[in-house]
Every structure is written in C-alpha cells, then in structure tokens.
MDAnalysis code that builds the backbone (N, CA, C; Angstrom):
import MDAnalysis as mda
import numpy as np

u = mda.Universe.empty(636, n_residues=212, atom_resindex=np.repeat(np.arange(212), 3), trajectory=True)
u.add_TopologyAttr("name", ["N", "CA", "C"] * 212)
u.add_TopologyAttr("resid", np.arange(1, 213))
u.add_TopologyAttr("resname", ["MET", "THR", "TYR", "LYS", "ILE", "LYS", "LEU", "GLN", "PRO", "GLY", "ASP", "TYR", "CYS", "ARG", "ARG", "ASP", "MET", "GLY", "GLU", "ASP", "LYS", "TYR", "ARG", "GLU", "VAL", "ALA", "GLN", "ARG", "PHE", "PHE", "ASP", "ASP", "GLY", "CYS", "PRO", "LYS", "CYS", "GLU", "VAL", "GLY", "ASP", "TYR", "GLY", "GLY", "CYS", "LYS", "TYR", "PHE", "GLY", "TRP", "ALA", "PHE", "ALA", "ASN", "THR", "CYS", "ARG", "GLY", "PHE", "PHE", "HIS", "SER", "GLN", "ARG", "ASP", "HIS", "LEU", "ASP", "ARG", "ASP", "SER", "ALA", "PHE", "TYR", "GLY", "GLY", "ARG", "GLU", "LEU", "THR", "TYR", "GLU", "GLN", "VAL", "MET", "GLU", "LYS", "GLU", "VAL", "SER", "GLU", "PRO", "VAL", "TYR", "TRP", "ASP", "GLY", "LYS", "GLY", "LEU", "PRO", "PRO", "ILE", "GLY", "SER", "ILE", "CYS", "GLU", "PHE", "TYR", "THR", "THR", "ASP", "TYR", "PHE", "GLN", "GLU", "GLY", "ILE", "CYS", "VAL", "ASP", "GLU", "TRP", "GLU", "ASN", "GLY", "ASP", "LEU", "LEU", "GLU", "CYS", "LEU", "ALA", "HIS", "ARG", "PHE", "GLY", "TYR", "GLN", "GLU", "LEU", "LEU", "PRO", "ILE", "PHE", "TYR", "ASN", "GLN", "ARG", "HIS", "LYS", "THR", "ALA", "SER", "GLY", "LEU", "ILE", "SER", "GLY", "TYR", "TYR", "ARG", "PRO", "THR", "LYS", "SER", "GLU", "LYS", "ASP", "LYS", "VAL", "ILE", "GLN", "ASP", "VAL", "ALA", "ASP", "ILE", "ILE", "TYR", "GLU", "TYR", "LEU", "ASP", "SER", "VAL", "SER", "THR", "ILE", "GLY", "ALA", "LYS", "ASP", "CYS", "ALA", "LYS", "LYS", "LEU", "TYR", "ASP", "LEU", "GLY", "MET", "LEU", "LYS", "VAL", "PRO", "THR", "ASN", "LYS", "GLU"])
u.atoms.positions = np.array([
    [1.655, -0.639, 0.396],
    [1.067, -0.041, 0.784],
    [0.971, 0.816, 1.980],
    [0.952, 2.133, 1.912],
    [0.864, 2.798, 3.333],
    [-0.576, 3.934, 3.506],
    [-0.716, 3.803, 4.824],
    [-1.976, 4.264, 5.081],
    [-2.139, 5.073, 6.127],
    [-2.403, 6.284, 6.420],
    [-2.371, 7.875, 7.098],
    [-2.583, 7.319, 8.701],
    [-3.254, 6.422, 9.060],
    [-3.395, 6.034, 10.372],
    [-3.239, 4.177, 10.321],
    [-2.366, 4.288, 11.692],
    [-2.239, 2.915, 12.148],
    [-3.298, 2.410, 12.970],
    [-4.129, 1.161, 12.648],
    [-5.117, 1.227, 13.885],
    [-4.643, 0.467, 15.114],
    [-5.185, 0.553, 15.927],
    [-4.570, -0.120, 17.220],
    [-5.865, -0.319, 17.893],
    [-5.508, -1.235, 19.265],
    [-6.505, -1.895, 20.222],
    [-7.746, -0.783, 20.659],
    [-8.807, -0.483, 20.503],
    [-9.815, 0.692, 20.586],
    [-10.559, 1.127, 19.482],
    [-9.748, 0.743, 18.618],
    [-10.100, 1.538, 17.423],
    [-11.649, 0.522, 16.830],
    [-12.884, 0.841, 16.392],
    [-13.847, 0.632, 15.892],
    [-14.651, 1.120, 15.029],
    [-15.477, 0.765, 14.002],
    [-16.313, 1.348, 12.857],
    [-17.727, 0.967, 13.275],
    [-18.485, 1.832, 12.496],
    [-20.188, 1.344, 12.437],
    [-20.248, 0.365, 11.227],
    [-21.435, -0.992, 11.245],
    [-20.906, -1.913, 10.877],
    [-22.026, -1.782, 9.481],
    [-22.310, -0.143, 9.219],
    [-23.435, -0.265, 8.545],
    [-22.820, 0.539, 7.202],
    [-21.988, 0.004, 6.383],
    [-20.982, 0.453, 5.174],
    [-20.631, -0.316, 3.849],
    [-21.790, -1.112, 4.686],
    [-21.704, -2.265, 3.156],
    [-20.692, -3.293, 3.005],
    [-21.072, -4.591, 2.255],
    [-20.407, -5.684, 2.827],
    [-18.803, -5.467, 1.758],
    [-19.058, -4.999, 0.827],
    [-17.574, -4.797, 0.378],
    [-16.338, -3.978, 1.463],
    [-17.130, -2.711, 1.864],
    [-16.291, -1.781, 2.542],
    [-15.755, -2.583, 4.143],
    [-17.010, -3.343, 4.507],
    [-16.887, -4.150, 5.787],
    [-15.536, -4.679, 5.443],
    [-15.659, -5.528, 4.454],
    [-14.025, -7.277, 4.226],
    [-13.044, -5.776, 3.782],
    [-12.650, -4.875, 3.364],
    [-11.637, -4.149, 2.999],
    [-10.821, -3.237, 4.364],
    [-12.503, -2.642, 5.810],
    [-11.583, -2.301, 6.873],
    [-11.472, -3.458, 7.690],
    [-12.325, -4.830, 7.591],
    [-11.591, -5.974, 8.309],
    [-10.087, -6.170, 7.843],
    [-10.065, -6.391, 6.702],
    [-8.507, -6.309, 6.589],
    [-7.169, -5.443, 6.656],
    [-7.780, -4.319, 7.107],
    [-7.037, -3.196, 7.482],
    [-6.635, -3.982, 9.007],
    [-7.505, -3.848, 9.707],
    [-7.210, -4.130, 11.252],
    [-6.440, -5.936, 11.045],
    [-6.571, -6.457, 10.419],
    [-6.110, -7.752, 10.662],
    [-4.426, -7.571, 10.100],
    [-4.118, -6.589, 9.307],
    [-2.891, -6.307, 9.121],
    [-2.315, -5.668, 9.703],
    [-3.185, -4.775, 10.508],
    [-2.457, -3.356, 11.368],
    [-2.371, -4.648, 12.856],
    [-2.384, -5.996, 12.761],
    [-2.286, -7.054, 14.245],
    [-3.100, -7.193, 14.768],
    [-4.514, -7.064, 14.268],
    [-5.624, -7.362, 15.349],
    [-6.091, -8.343, 14.933],
    [-6.049, -9.721, 16.506],
    [-5.836, -11.235, 16.100],
    [-7.616, -11.517, 15.605],
    [-7.976, -10.667, 16.172],
    [-9.826, -10.865, 15.634],
    [-10.794, -9.973, 15.785],
    [-11.243, -9.496, 14.559],
    [-12.367, -8.452, 14.493],
    [-13.645, -8.569, 15.165],
    [-13.620, -8.097, 16.711],
    [-15.423, -8.153, 17.201],
    [-16.601, -7.543, 16.809],
    [-17.657, -8.079, 16.486],
    [-18.716, -7.755, 16.262],
    [-19.678, -7.319, 17.561],
    [-20.682, -6.733, 17.514],
    [-21.788, -6.583, 18.219],
    [-22.394, -5.817, 18.214],
    [-23.917, -5.240, 18.914],
    [-24.589, -4.245, 18.826],
    [-24.309, -3.318, 20.254],
    [-24.669, -2.125, 19.802],
    [-24.970, -0.934, 20.711],
    [-25.899, -0.156, 20.310],
    [-26.814, 0.349, 21.592],
    [-27.532, 1.091, 21.189],
    [-28.185, 1.232, 19.997],
    [-28.595, -0.381, 19.102],
    [-29.382, -0.030, 17.863],
    [-28.500, -0.139, 16.882],
    [-27.209, 0.096, 17.132],
    [-26.421, 0.265, 15.856],
    [-25.761, -1.207, 16.057],
    [-24.755, -1.316, 14.811],
    [-23.874, -2.517, 14.681],
    [-22.691, -2.292, 14.332],
    [-21.554, -2.477, 15.440],
    [-20.047, -1.962, 15.339],
    [-19.444, -3.110, 15.048],
    [-18.072, -3.294, 14.529],
    [-16.662, -4.013, 14.816],
    [-15.633, -3.358, 14.692],
    [-14.750, -4.127, 14.936],
    [-13.197, -3.400, 15.648],
    [-12.599, -4.006, 15.992],
    [-11.499, -3.827, 17.122],
    [-10.287, -4.354, 17.987],
    [-10.590, -4.081, 18.838],
    [-10.852, -4.640, 20.077],
    [-11.868, -4.426, 21.785],
    [-10.137, -4.241, 21.931],
    [-10.250, -3.464, 23.070],
    [-9.084, -3.666, 24.090],
    [-8.769, -5.401, 24.557],
    [-6.977, -5.221, 25.263],
    [-7.023, -6.535, 25.726],
    [-7.822, -7.057, 26.903],
    [-8.243, -6.217, 27.998],
    [-8.783, -6.659, 29.034],
    [-10.188, -6.638, 28.933],
    [-10.802, -6.594, 27.431],
    [-12.159, -7.611, 26.956],
    [-12.545, -8.523, 26.626],
    [-11.297, -9.261, 27.091],
    [-11.563, -10.655, 26.883],
    [-12.463, -11.493, 25.849],
    [-13.910, -11.061, 26.812],
    [-14.508, -11.693, 26.010],
    [-15.722, -10.809, 24.956],
    [-15.189, -10.249, 24.312],
    [-15.307, -9.978, 23.332],
    [-16.075, -8.164, 23.398],
    [-16.742, -7.735, 22.491],
    [-17.100, -6.204, 23.132],
    [-18.341, -6.100, 22.241],
    [-19.317, -5.570, 22.895],
    [-20.936, -5.159, 22.548],
    [-21.529, -6.096, 23.157],
    [-21.278, -7.348, 24.110],
    [-22.081, -7.723, 24.411],
    [-22.755, -7.419, 25.880],
    [-23.352, -6.112, 25.756],
    [-23.811, -5.660, 26.312],
    [-24.908, -6.190, 27.590],
    [-25.902, -7.224, 26.630],
    [-27.364, -7.767, 27.432],
    [-26.600, -9.517, 27.874],
    [-25.487, -9.581, 27.333],
    [-25.013, -11.105, 28.306],
    [-23.933, -10.710, 29.303],
    [-23.054, -10.065, 29.230],
    [-22.305, -10.113, 30.210],
    [-21.682, -8.340, 30.794],
    [-22.979, -7.459, 30.481],
    [-22.981, -5.894, 30.800],
    [-21.684, -5.044, 30.016],
    [-21.397, -5.554, 29.201],
    [-19.802, -4.961, 28.722],
    [-20.588, -3.867, 27.463],
    [-20.212, -3.006, 27.514],
    [-20.841, -1.686, 26.698],
    [-19.512, -0.974, 25.900],
    [-20.054, -0.209, 25.014],
    [-19.146, 0.584, 24.268],
    [-17.736, 1.375, 25.016],
    [-18.540, 1.889, 25.799],
    [-17.697, 3.027, 26.990],
    [-16.500, 1.830, 27.499],
    [-16.524, 1.095, 28.182],
    [-15.754, -0.369, 28.762],
    [-14.521, -0.983, 27.572],
    [-15.413, -1.342, 27.033],
    [-14.512, -1.791, 25.920],
    [-13.895, -0.831, 24.857],
    [-14.123, 0.406, 24.957],
    [-13.470, 1.372, 24.599],
    [-12.917, 2.021, 24.391],
    [-13.013, 2.213, 25.938],
    [-12.875, 3.662, 26.492],
    [-11.432, 4.270, 26.193],
    [-11.267, 5.580, 25.835],
    [-10.062, 6.017, 25.308],
    [-10.325, 5.864, 23.224],
    [-10.701, 4.949, 22.937],
    [-10.536, 4.135, 21.793],
    [-11.362, 4.976, 20.360],
    [-11.229, 4.791, 19.481],
    [-11.688, 5.640, 18.096],
    [-12.528, 5.226, 17.924],
    [-13.731, 5.970, 17.207],
    [-14.812, 5.449, 16.286],
    [-14.331, 6.281, 14.779],
    [-13.867, 5.273, 14.104],
    [-13.762, 5.428, 12.346],
    [-14.531, 5.694, 11.106],
    [-14.320, 5.943, 10.636],
    [-14.977, 5.735, 9.232],
    [-14.444, 4.920, 8.004],
    [-15.210, 4.492, 7.361],
    [-14.133, 4.054, 6.045],
    [-13.210, 4.703, 5.552],
    [-13.557, 5.820, 5.605],
    [-12.649, 7.061, 4.519],
    [-11.829, 6.754, 5.622],
    [-11.453, 7.091, 7.014],
    [-10.829, 7.762, 7.902],
    [-9.585, 6.271, 7.597],
    [-10.289, 4.504, 7.931],
    [-9.484, 3.553, 7.738],
    [-8.720, 3.595, 6.301],
    [-9.155, 4.169, 5.688],
    [-8.650, 3.382, 4.168],
    [-7.864, 4.572, 3.751],
    [-7.325, 5.606, 4.193],
    [-7.098, 6.955, 3.366],
    [-5.544, 6.468, 3.325],
    [-4.701, 6.820, 2.183],
    [-3.959, 5.937, 1.967],
    [-2.986, 7.593, 2.223],
    [-1.892, 7.571, 2.826],
    [-0.947, 8.169, 3.148],
    [0.001, 8.830, 1.130],
    [-0.368, 10.122, 1.701],
    [0.557, 10.916, -0.012],
    [1.862, 11.028, 0.640],
    [2.484, 10.836, -0.211],
    [3.928, 11.183, -0.186],
    [4.251, 12.226, -0.988],
    [5.398, 12.803, -1.143],
    [5.879, 14.132, -1.828],
    [6.380, 13.390, -2.925],
    [6.319, 13.755, -4.558],
    [7.090, 13.004, -5.473],
    [8.527, 13.194, -5.262],
    [9.140, 12.185, -5.606],
    [10.588, 11.681, -6.112],
    [10.804, 12.491, -7.161],
    [11.776, 13.658, -7.349],
    [12.411, 14.315, -8.301],
    [13.675, 14.006, -8.953],
    [13.817, 13.770, -10.104],
    [14.891, 13.666, -10.646],
    [15.747, 14.793, -11.541],
    [16.873, 15.028, -11.115],
    [17.328, 16.322, -12.272],
    [18.495, 15.928, -13.355],
    [18.099, 14.713, -13.655],
    [18.754, 13.952, -14.772],
    [20.249, 13.417, -14.375],
    [20.277, 13.497, -12.994],
    [22.346, 13.496, -12.386],
    [22.160, 12.030, -12.390],
    [23.066, 11.152, -12.634],
    [23.166, 9.822, -11.897],
    [22.020, 9.009, -11.945],
    [21.601, 8.122, -11.400],
    [20.668, 7.042, -11.771],
    [19.282, 7.992, -10.826],
    [18.197, 7.495, -11.502],
    [16.941, 7.938, -11.141],
    [16.333, 7.426, -10.153],
    [16.597, 7.869, -8.750],
    [15.919, 7.466, -7.068],
    [14.963, 6.384, -7.337],
    [14.553, 5.513, -6.718],
    [13.971, 4.529, -6.890],
    [12.109, 5.304, -5.858],
    [11.230, 5.613, -7.080],
    [10.022, 6.401, -6.684],
    [9.920, 7.268, -7.802],
    [11.075, 7.708, -8.720],
    [10.299, 9.081, -9.568],
    [10.214, 8.726, -10.642],
    [9.290, 9.684, -11.182],
    [8.916, 9.077, -12.396],
    [9.412, 10.222, -13.719],
    [9.968, 9.128, -14.812],
    [10.953, 9.863, -15.808],
    [10.077, 9.585, -16.477],
    [10.755, 9.892, -18.052],
    [9.900, 9.794, -19.482],
    [10.439, 8.689, -20.438],
    [10.513, 7.804, -21.490],
    [10.992, 7.078, -22.193],
    [11.376, 8.330, -23.444],
    [12.382, 8.231, -24.223],
    [12.872, 8.676, -25.190],
    [14.118, 7.880, -25.891],
    [14.038, 7.694, -27.065],
    [15.049, 7.492, -27.949],
    [14.623, 7.366, -29.156],
    [15.625, 7.618, -29.925],
    [15.644, 7.421, -31.456],
    [16.028, 6.004, -31.902],
    [16.492, 5.249, -30.880],
    [17.136, 4.058, -31.163],
    [16.591, 2.712, -30.862],
    [15.371, 2.081, -31.375],
    [14.384, 0.910, -30.896],
    [15.600, -0.577, -31.271],
    [16.701, -0.339, -31.417],
    [16.915, -1.753, -32.028],
    [18.552, -2.072, -31.303],
    [18.912, -1.395, -30.147],
    [20.032, -1.345, -29.858],
    [19.722, -2.995, -29.379],
    [20.901, -3.381, -29.211],
    [20.996, -5.155, -28.266],
    [21.057, -5.193, -27.287],
    [19.797, -6.046, -26.753],
    [19.487, -6.543, -25.127],
    [18.524, -5.234, -24.624],
    [18.027, -4.460, -25.661],
    [16.775, -3.342, -25.259],
    [15.388, -3.790, -25.947],
    [14.655, -4.480, -25.148],
    [13.187, -4.779, -25.754],
    [11.838, -4.223, -25.547],
    [12.073, -3.083, -25.397],
    [11.207, -2.000, -25.858],
    [10.390, -1.673, -26.869],
    [10.074, -2.086, -27.852],
    [10.054, -1.927, -29.277],
    [8.434, -1.432, -29.075],
    [7.470, -1.832, -28.383],
    [6.392, -1.171, -28.374],
    [6.153, -0.155, -27.451],
    [7.241, 0.456, -26.702],
    [7.110, 1.324, -25.897],
    [6.937, 2.822, -26.711],
    [6.525, 3.767, -26.029],
    [6.587, 5.244, -27.131],
    [6.958, 6.233, -26.398],
    [7.697, 7.306, -27.170],
    [8.715, 8.480, -26.693],
    [7.269, 9.518, -25.690],
    [7.729, 10.077, -24.782],
    [6.660, 10.196, -23.796],
    [6.092, 9.296, -22.811],
    [6.305, 8.313, -22.720],
    [5.895, 7.490, -21.648],
    [6.108, 7.705, -20.216],
    [4.984, 7.633, -19.817],
    [5.800, 8.228, -18.363],
    [6.113, 6.447, -17.423],
    [7.204, 6.839, -16.906],
    [8.221, 5.501, -16.401],
    [8.226, 5.440, -14.830],
    [8.111, 4.995, -13.878],
    [8.257, 4.323, -12.449],
    [9.480, 3.647, -12.419],
    [10.400, 4.481, -11.647],
    [11.772, 3.605, -11.228],
    [11.461, 2.722, -9.986],
    [11.442, 1.667, -10.115],
    [11.458, 0.392, -9.115],
    [12.167, -0.299, -8.554],
    [13.423, 0.086, -9.165],
    [14.809, -0.800, -8.308],
    [15.626, -0.315, -9.578],
    [16.995, -0.818, -8.880],
    [18.523, -0.872, -9.601],
    [18.629, -2.282, -9.167],
    [18.939, -1.973, -10.635],
    [19.848, -3.802, -10.595],
    [21.191, -3.603, -11.470],
    [22.210, -5.043, -11.416],
    [23.349, -5.020, -12.183],
    [23.351, -5.453, -13.458],
    [23.380, -5.099, -14.599],
    [23.049, -5.733, -16.043],
    [24.161, -4.573, -16.853],
    [24.382, -5.661, -17.846],
    [24.987, -4.970, -18.930],
    [26.223, -4.400, -18.628],
    [26.825, -5.210, -17.296],
    [27.985, -4.316, -17.120],
    [27.963, -3.189, -16.273],
    [26.787, -2.416, -16.087],
    [26.303, -1.296, -15.322],
    [25.353, -1.477, -14.427],
    [25.120, -0.582, -13.705],
    [23.855, -0.698, -12.217],
    [22.651, 0.101, -13.489],
    [21.656, -0.461, -13.436],
    [20.495, 0.006, -14.323],
    [19.711, 0.206, -13.707],
    [18.645, 1.171, -14.325],
    [16.977, 1.515, -13.318],
    [16.259, 0.660, -13.944],
    [15.359, -0.007, -13.073],
    [14.365, -0.647, -13.499],
    [13.183, 0.209, -13.775],
    [12.497, 0.305, -14.686],
    [11.225, 1.015, -15.161],
    [9.456, -0.029, -15.211],
    [8.446, 0.664, -14.365],
    [7.568, 0.243, -14.893],
    [6.960, 1.385, -16.075],
    [6.146, 0.585, -17.209],
    [5.847, 1.549, -18.352],
    [4.016, 1.579, -17.602],
    [4.078, 3.057, -17.117],
    [2.213, 3.087, -16.809],
    [1.505, 2.746, -17.987],
    [2.003, 3.434, -19.315],
    [0.736, 3.006, -20.025],
    [0.609, 1.480, -20.659],
    [2.246, 1.121, -20.851],
    [2.372, -0.549, -21.446],
    [2.281, -1.415, -20.635],
    [1.960, -1.255, -19.169],
    [1.667, -2.408, -18.242],
    [3.106, -3.008, -18.020],
    [4.494, -2.829, -18.403],
    [5.242, -3.396, -18.514],
    [6.459, -3.283, -17.576],
    [7.604, -4.043, -17.612],
    [8.854, -3.471, -16.807],
    [10.189, -3.665, -17.558],
    [10.985, -2.704, -17.615],
    [12.300, -3.528, -18.030],
    [13.637, -2.537, -17.814],
    [14.549, -2.998, -17.585],
    [15.643, -2.052, -17.001],
    [16.481, -1.736, -18.366],
    [16.673, -0.401, -18.426],
    [17.013, 0.639, -19.261],
    [18.482, 1.061, -19.080],
    [19.321, 0.631, -20.066],
    [20.357, 1.850, -20.071],
    [19.875, 3.075, -20.282],
    [21.539, 4.408, -19.921],
    [21.297, 5.362, -20.150],
    [20.955, 6.169, -21.674],
    [20.447, 6.813, -21.894],
    [19.941, 7.385, -22.969],
    [18.343, 6.705, -23.446],
    [17.678, 6.090, -22.779],
    [16.086, 5.577, -23.295],
    [15.377, 6.069, -22.251],
    [16.149, 7.212, -21.554],
    [15.259, 7.827, -20.631],
    [15.729, 8.977, -20.243],
    [14.570, 10.355, -19.634],
    [15.115, 11.210, -19.092],
    [14.245, 11.913, -18.380],
    [14.441, 12.873, -17.630],
    [13.531, 13.622, -16.558],
    [11.842, 13.564, -17.189],
    [11.125, 13.968, -16.455],
    [10.038, 14.703, -17.205],
    [10.135, 15.978, -17.038],
    [9.401, 16.311, -18.294],
    [9.019, 17.896, -18.763],
    [8.196, 19.006, -18.133],
    [8.815, 20.033, -18.257],
    [7.641, 20.708, -17.336],
    [6.721, 21.145, -18.883],
    [5.563, 21.856, -18.745],
    [4.526, 21.986, -19.536],
    [5.442, 23.297, -20.758],
    [6.185, 24.272, -20.214],
    [7.295, 24.837, -21.392],
    [8.116, 23.872, -22.124],
    [8.891, 22.970, -21.635],
    [9.600, 22.243, -22.181],
    [9.093, 20.839, -23.159],
    [7.597, 20.814, -22.719],
    [6.839, 20.151, -23.675],
    [6.511, 20.741, -24.895],
    [5.967, 22.392, -24.451],
    [5.645, 23.038, -26.181],
    [6.864, 22.982, -26.693],
    [8.154, 23.840, -26.093],
    [9.004, 23.583, -27.192],
    [9.618, 22.348, -27.629],
    [9.596, 21.752, -27.150],
    [9.932, 20.225, -28.008],
    [8.874, 19.660, -29.079],
    [7.784, 19.545, -28.321],
    [6.517, 19.796, -29.644],
    [6.468, 20.609, -30.962],
    [7.069, 21.743, -30.968],
    [7.181, 22.908, -32.060],
    [8.461, 22.640, -32.734],
    [9.577, 21.918, -31.912],
    [11.034, 21.882, -32.619],
    [10.929, 20.344, -33.306],
    [10.170, 19.454, -32.852],
    [9.887, 18.555, -33.821],
    [9.266, 18.237, -35.213],
    [8.240, 19.380, -34.828],
    [7.328, 20.070, -36.023],
    [8.249, 21.045, -37.257],
    [9.194, 21.449, -36.731],
    [9.878, 22.677, -37.415],
    [10.916, 21.539, -38.169],
    [11.734, 20.575, -37.311],
    [12.451, 19.590, -37.759],
    [12.128, 18.677, -38.875],
    [10.863, 18.521, -38.576],
    [9.900, 17.059, -39.574],
    [9.846, 18.328, -40.902],
    [9.690, 19.310, -40.736],
    [9.386, 19.816, -42.069],
    [10.241, 20.471, -43.327],
    [11.119, 21.102, -42.219],
    [12.295, 22.028, -42.868],
    [13.504, 21.145, -42.493],
    [14.321, 20.443, -44.128],
    [15.083, 19.999, -43.541],
    [16.396, 20.221, -43.646],
    [16.683, 21.771, -43.797],
    [17.926, 22.152, -43.789],
    [18.160, 22.669, -42.291],
    [17.178, 22.617, -41.443],
    [17.182, 23.125, -40.203],
    [17.778, 21.481, -38.969],
    [18.773, 21.586, -38.435],
    [19.289, 20.847, -37.294],
    [18.408, 20.831, -36.346],
    [18.276, 19.566, -35.583],
    [17.603, 19.334, -33.865],
    [18.039, 20.531, -33.448],
    [19.284, 20.624, -33.342],
    [19.216, 21.900, -32.065],
    [18.933, 23.454, -32.863],
    [19.000, 23.481, -34.202],
    [18.292, 24.975, -34.625],
    [16.798, 24.583, -34.169],
    [16.543, 23.842, -34.684],
    [14.708, 23.461, -34.186],
    [14.079, 24.421, -32.641],
    [15.161, 23.111, -32.080],
    [14.473, 23.657, -30.260],
    [15.028, 25.452, -29.722],
    [15.996, 25.969, -30.880],
    [16.332, 27.060, -30.622],
    [15.584, 27.887, -31.292],
    [15.136, 27.793, -32.145],
    [13.375, 28.521, -32.823],
    [12.495, 28.349, -32.107],
    [12.162, 27.228, -31.481],
    [10.957, 27.095, -30.600],
    [10.492, 27.575, -29.482],
    [12.398, 27.492, -28.607],
    [12.499, 28.054, -27.465],
    [12.129, 30.120, -27.736],
    [12.958, 30.266, -28.895],
    [12.475, 31.728, -29.172],
    [11.024, 31.975, -28.967],
    [10.175, 31.333, -29.852],
    [8.871, 31.409, -30.409],
    [8.267, 31.449, -28.616],
    [8.258, 30.509, -27.791],
    [7.637, 30.427, -26.803],
    [8.182, 31.848, -25.825],
    [9.146, 32.334, -25.778],
    [9.691, 33.578, -25.211],
    [9.108, 34.687, -25.391],
    [8.782, 34.592, -26.914],
    [8.565, 35.862, -27.167],
    [6.484, 35.732, -26.852],
    [6.046, 34.511, -26.269],
    [4.581, 34.632, -26.176],
    [3.889, 34.136, -26.533],
    [4.471, 33.230, -27.732],
    [3.440, 32.638, -29.440],
    [3.501, 31.463, -29.041],
    [3.549, 30.526, -27.882],
    [3.683, 29.370, -27.992],
    [3.381, 28.705, -26.525],
    [1.922, 29.841, -26.035],
    [1.761, 29.558, -24.704],
    [0.487, 27.979, -24.510],
    [0.285, 27.626, -25.424],
    [-0.812, 26.699, -25.621],
    [-0.294, 25.425, -26.531],
    [-0.421, 24.086, -25.570],
    [0.204, 23.392, -25.786],
    [-0.268, 22.777, -27.499],
    [0.789, 22.350, -27.986],
    [0.332, 21.949, -29.502],
    [-0.394, 20.736, -29.875],
    [-0.735, 20.790, -30.701],
    [-1.067, 18.916, -31.577],
    [-0.751, 19.024, -32.661],
    [0.277, 17.737, -32.853],
    [1.054, 18.065, -34.153],
    [0.047, 16.769, -35.037],
    [-1.066, 16.045, -34.207],
    [-2.269, 15.414, -35.095],
    [-2.558, 16.363, -36.425],
])
C-alpha cells in the first residue's frame, strides 16, 4: 500500500479521532519507522505521534519536565487522520493489446472455449475485469497471472483468453453485434460487427444496450 505522505520525526495528531482511527494512524507511524508513539496532553488536548530524537523523555510531559509541544515538535507537522491515511493515486496502466499486459494493467476476460486443457476458469465470465499481477513461465511460455475482480480468484492465462478493456463505444458495438449474430443465423460475426459499427457511426447506438 502506498500513501501520499511519509511520516517522519516531528509528526503528530490529535488523539480525539476515535479508537479505530487511532490504531490505524499508530500503525502508520510504526510502518514508517517510528520506534514508539508518544502520547500526552497539551493545552487541554490529547496528542500522539513521533517525537524528535532530542526529546528522549517523550513528548507533552509539560507539567513534569517542562516539555511542551513547541520544543518537542519545533518544525514538525500536525496531521489529520485523512492526511495520514490518504493513499497515493497512481495513473492507470494501459495495455494496447501488443505483447504481454504490463503488471498492474486491467484487462478483460473473453473466450469462446472454456475447455482448453490447463485452463481452470470455468466460473469466469466474458467481460470480467482482470488485474495483471505478475508474469510467470507455464505451458512453455511466459504467462500473465490475472486476478478476477468479480470472482476473487487468480489464474495464469494463455493468449486468447484476455483482451484490452473496451471503450464505451466498443462495448455498445460488441453488444449489438452479439444480438445481431444471435438472431440472424446468416450473418457472420465479422458482418454483425460491421453492421453494429455502421449503426453507431450513424448515431443510432449512443446508449449502452441491455441484452436481457
């Protein structure tokens, strides 16, 4: 998990955030290297955080050793729960359909053959979103390992079982092409898609269809 800010000595938070949030923030301090979360009072408010190294007796023990917030955290940051727990938002990784999908990219499950030897994804459905987790050797080739976001399972897939995610236009065209092909036996799959694309370009398929 990547967070937007890295905690450092001098960072502290108010304690009045609820027990669950307090535990989350305390864990963040530990994960970023804080040896101990110091707690104390200052000005009628309770605080906790990562004291500077030169305040070795802890922080906010102002009534006992005259240590106040300014001396313990001079130059430090008072942070909110939201600031501490805000996650880094990374740009989505796009795959153009060439080569192996990059790790972190989102693809789409699609196949017409669920019975190929070595493929155990009989409960996966066309259109399921797949996140590429890794690349591993299997079946004498380098395979992408996918996590199915709907089914909550992972599997390696050979080419032909996944494709790039489609735009809204592509989804509409594919839905209509499937309907045309299903009800008109004399139309090939290519002909059905060409027909659907023509209807879309003419402005007749701007709303996603419902095949139910």
